[in-house]
N, C-alpha and C positions, 0 to 999 in steps of 0.2 A: 308390550313392556320394553323399555329401553335397555339395550345391552349395557353391561357394566363398563365403566370408564376404562379407557386404555390409551396408551401413548406409544407412538412409534417414532424412533429417531433414525434419521438417514444422514450419513456423511456423504457429502457431495464431492466427487473427484473433479478436478479442474481439467478441462479439455486439453489434450496433448496436441497442439497445433501451433505453428509459428504465429498465426494471427492472435493467439491467446495473449501475446504480449500486451495488446491493447486493453486487456481486462483489468490491469492494475495501475493504469496511468492516472496522474493528476490531470483533471480537466481535459479529457481526451478530445481531439478535434472532431468536427462535425461529420455528418454522414458522407459529405463529399470528399473526405480525406481518408486515404488508406495507407497502411504501412508500406514503405518503400524498401525493396530489397536491393542492397548495394554490395559491391565487392568488399571483402574483409579489409580493414585498415592495415596498411603496411604490408599487404600481400600475404598475411597469415592465413592458414587454412581455417575453414569453417564458414558459417552463415552469418551475415550481418543484416539487420533490419533497422531502418531509421523511421521514426514516427514524429511528426510535428504535433506540438501540444498547444492548446489554448491556455494562455497564461492565467493563473488564478487571480482572483481579485483580493487586494490587500486594503484593509480599512483601519485607520488609526482611531481607537476609541478614547484613549487618554495618553497624552504625551509624557506623563510623569514629570520629571524635572527638566525635560527637553534640553538635554546637554549637547547632543550631536546626532548627525545622520549616520546610521550604521550601514556600512557597505563592506562587502568582501574585498580583500586585497587584490591588486592587479598582479596576476601571476608573472613569473619571469620566463625567459625563453628556454631555460633548462629546468623543467619541473622536477621537484624533489619527490621521491617516492616515500610514502609513509605507510606503515603497516599497523593495522588495528583489528583486534578480535571483534567480530560483530555477530550477534545472535538475532535471527529473524523468525517470527512465528506468524502463521496465518491459519485461519480455520473458518469453515462455514457449515452450519448444521441446520436442518429443518426438522421440527417436531410437530406432529399432528396431535393435538390435545382434544379429546372427545369428552369434555365435561369435568375434568379433574381440577381445572383452574390453573392459570399460568401467571407466574409472577412477572409483571411487566419490567421490573428492574433487573438487569443482568449483573453478574459479577464482573469485575474488571478482568480477572483471569479465570476462565472456565476450567482450567486444568485439563490434563490428559492429552493436550495437543503436542505433536512433535515440534521440536525447535531445530532450525537449520543453523549450524555453527560454521562460520567461515573465517579464514584469515584473510582480511580485506587488504589488498595491495592498492593503495589509492594515490592518485596524482591530480593536480589541477594545472591546466595550461591556458595560456592566452589564446583567444580565437577572434577572428573577424566575423562580426555578426552575419554578414552576407554569405560567408562560406558555410554556415551551418543552418541557415534558415532560408526561406523563400525570398526574404527581403531584409533590409537592415532594421532589425527590431531591437537592437541594443545588446545582443549577446556579447559578452567580453571574456567569459571564462568557460572552460569545459571540465567538469569533474568526471573522472574515470575510476571505477571500482572493479577490480578483478578478484573474483572469488577463488581462493586457494584452499585446498584440503577440505571441501564441503563434507559435512557429516550430519546426519539426522539423529537427534538425541531426545530422550524424555518420553518415548512411547515405543510400541512394538514396531521397530523399523524393518522387520522382515515381512510385514504385511502391509502396514500403512492403511489408508482409506480404501475401501472396496466399493464397487458399484455393480450391482447385479451379480452375474456369473463370471466377472473378470477374474483372471488368475491372481494369486497373491504376488506381491511385488517386493523384492529386496531393495528397499529404497537407497541404502548406502551403496549397493552395487551399481544402481542406476546413476547416482550422483557422482560416482568416481569418474565416469566418462565426461562429466560436465565440469571437471576441474579446469579452471581457467576461463569460465564463463564471465563475460564482461558487460557492464552497463556504463554508458557515458551519457551525460546530459549537459547541454549548454544553457547557461543562465545569464541574466543581467547582473550588474554589480549588487543589486539588492537581493539576489538569490532566486528570482523567478525563473523556473525552467521553461525553455522554449522548444527544445527538441530532445529526443531521447534515442539512443542507439544501443541495440543489444547485439552481442556477438557470442555465438555458441560454437565451441570447438567441434571439429569433425567427429570426434569420438562420442559426443553427447547423443544419447537416445532421446526419443520423443518424450518419454516420461521424465528423464533427468532434465531435459531442456525446459519442459513446462514447469517443473518444480522450481527451477532457478529463476525463470521469468517472473513468476508470480511473486516470489519473495524479494528478489533484487529490484524489481519494479517498484516495490513498496518503499524503497529508499527515496524514490522521486516523489511519491505522494507525501512523504514526511520531510522533504527538504525544507530547511528553515528559511523563511523569507522575512524581510524587514520593510517597514513603510518608508516612503520617501521623505517624510517629515522628521525633524529632530526629536529624539526620544532620550529619556533618562530612566533611572531606577523608578519603578512604579508604573511605567508605561504599559499600556495594553493595546493590542491590535489583533485583528482577525484575518485569516486567510481562507477564502471560500473557493471551493472547487467541486468538480463532479468526478466521482470515482466509479468506474464501471467494472463489473465483475459478475459474480453469481446473481447479485441484485445491484442495480445502479443506485448509488447513494449520493446525496448532496452533503458534502462535508464542510464543516467549519472548524478550523483550528484557532484557538485563542491563546496567544502568547502573553505572558506577563514578565517584564524585564525585572529580574531580581537584583542584578548588579552588573557593573562594568569595571573591569580591571585591565587597563591598557587595551589590548586587542582581544581580550577574552570577555565574553558576556555569559551571564547565567539566565536561564529562561525556565519558568514554569509553563507546562503545556497541558491544555485541556482540549479534548476532541469531542465534537458532537456530530452525529450523522442522522439523516432521515431519508427514507426511500423517495425516489423521484416519481414513482407511480403510486396511485392511491388504491389499487385493488389487485387481487390475484384471481385467476380463473380456477374454480373448483374442479374443472375437468382434468387438471394436471395432478390431482391429489389422489385419484383412484378411490372414489367414495364407496362406502360400504353399501350392501344391498338395501334398497329402499330409500336411499338418500338421493336427492336430486342435485344436479349441477348448479352452476351459477357463479357468483363472484363473492370473494371475501374482501372487505374493505380494510384499510389500515385503521386499527383500533388504537394503537399506541406505538411509539418509537422512542426508545430511550437509550442513551449511551452512558456507560460508566467508564471513566478514564482516569489515568494518573500519569504524570510525567515530569521530568526535569532534565534539562540538557545544559551542558557546558560547551559553548561554541567558541572556537578560535577562528577569527575572521580571516586568517591566512591559511587555514587547513581545509581539506576537501570535505570531511565529515565532522560531525560533532566530536569533540575530544573525549567526552564521557557522558554518561547518563542513559536514561531509558524512557520510552513512551509505550504505554499499553492501553488498549481500549476494546470494549465489546459493545456492539450495538444489537439490541433486541427489538425486532419488529413483530408485533402481534396483529394478525389479520383475523377478522370476525365477520360472520354473515348475519343479516337480519333474520331473527327468528330461529337461529341455529345455535347449538351449544358447541359447535366445532370452532376451535381456534388453531391457526397455523402460526407457530412460533419459529422465527428465523433468527439465528444468532450469527453474527459476523465478528471475528476476532482478529486483531492485528497487534503485534508487539515488535519493538526493535530495541536492542540493548547495545550500547557502545562502551567497551571497557578495555 
């Protein structure tokens, strides 16, 4: 007789290591490339890691009214500092479903996830492409975001996610030491990121550092990029990249240009993700007694998303707006009622 259906949910903690920076990058470079540890810029204390990125692929689907080529402005020699409140949310859960049935369509916002709120101190400066990449690949600007007053809200921040017998964590105490954590990324005039640099202050703990890396790295995965062709209202284009993390995903972001007002553009944003691998090993799921190992294949992968951004082409980050999406991947085995349901959630709000 089959045991009664049951579900087990596991929150996955992100590894606390400097190499974890690569887990959230847009189109991470290949296996032959590793993060480069460099001295902190300007002689400031702390650890700095630079990572070369494979530029995402941008494809124009519809030029709309095809009025102009959209490019970011050329920064001046004395970059202006802009301050913007930013909220970042990430989450990854795995659920083992033993016969109760899993809805393949996720909610846009699963709820219950803590949100990192920061006062973002942002600048954009002119760079020589050869000074920030291995060769002259067209980088002309570098965006820098420094996280001030980081705080985790919207959940039990005294414990946060747990893994096995790990002790409870006071997340806001850990984040306090990461005040001043910085992410910089060099881009082409169209916004394609080529390199990313992360700087953690000396006071940052491993836990605080990892929390900032995964969330601030998400700003790079959501950086707005434009096609090289003329576009106008109604234009649509895609940005394809590889996002590595708890599960490596192939990501496609579709932008729809809703309006142009001088140097300000409005964009509707839709995100779709799918796993880069087609199966999971059952050996990693701790099968119940009498169940055999094997593989679970991808049965479905669906993303629910919503987003709208207002972008000033002369500013480092979107002026306002938000993007939120959840990808649910369901794995199933032949002849088995076991389903493994993985949800990955990302959200960013600029206000």
